[in-house]
N, C-alpha and C positions, 0 to 999 in steps of 0.2 A: 537547298541553298537559300540563305536569307535574302530578303528584299528590303527595300527602303520605301517609306512613305513620306512625302513632303506635303505639309498643310500650309496654306496661305491664310494668315490671320489678319483681320482688319484692325482698325485703330481701337476697337473695343475688345480685342483679343478673341473675336469670334472666328472660327475657321470657316471660310467661305468655299474654298475649292481644295482639291488634293490631287496628287499624282503619285504613281507607284512605278518603281524601276528596279533594275538589277543592281544599280549603283546609286550613290547619293546624287551624283550629277544627273543621271537619267531621271530620277524621281523629281528633282527640281525643275528640269526642263519640261516634264509632263505637267507639273503643277503650274508653271508659267504659261504654258499653252492653255490650260484650263482657265486660268485667270483672265487671259486675253478674251477667251470666248465668253466668260461670265460678264466681263465689263462691256463687251460688244452688245450682248443681249440686254443689259441694263440700259445702254445708250439707245438701242432700238425702241425700248419701251418708254423713252422720254426722261430717264434719270440722268442727271449730270454727275456721274460717278466715275472718277478716274484714279489711277494709281498715284498721280502727283498730289491730288487733293486729299486722298485718303491712303496714306502709305500702308503697304502690306508687309508683314514680316513672315519669313519662311521658316518653318520648324521641321526638321527632318528627324524621323525616328526609324530605328531598325525593326523590321518585322521578322521575328525568329520563327523558324520551323520547329514545331513541337512534336513532330512525328519522326 
C-alpha cells in the first residue's frame, strides 16, 4: 500500500519538517504536528520564528511501494 509524505517548506523553499501517513490528510496532520514542535523548540532556544512571520507551504508526495 502506498503512503504519503508531506513536507513543510519555509519562505526559502527549504523543507524543515515532514510527516508520513496512509492518506494525504494523515500526512499533513503529522507534518503540522512536527512543525509545531519545530517552532516550539526554536522559541525555547530564543528565536522569534513563527508560522505567521514565516509562512510555510505544504507539499505532499505519494511514496510508492516498489516491491
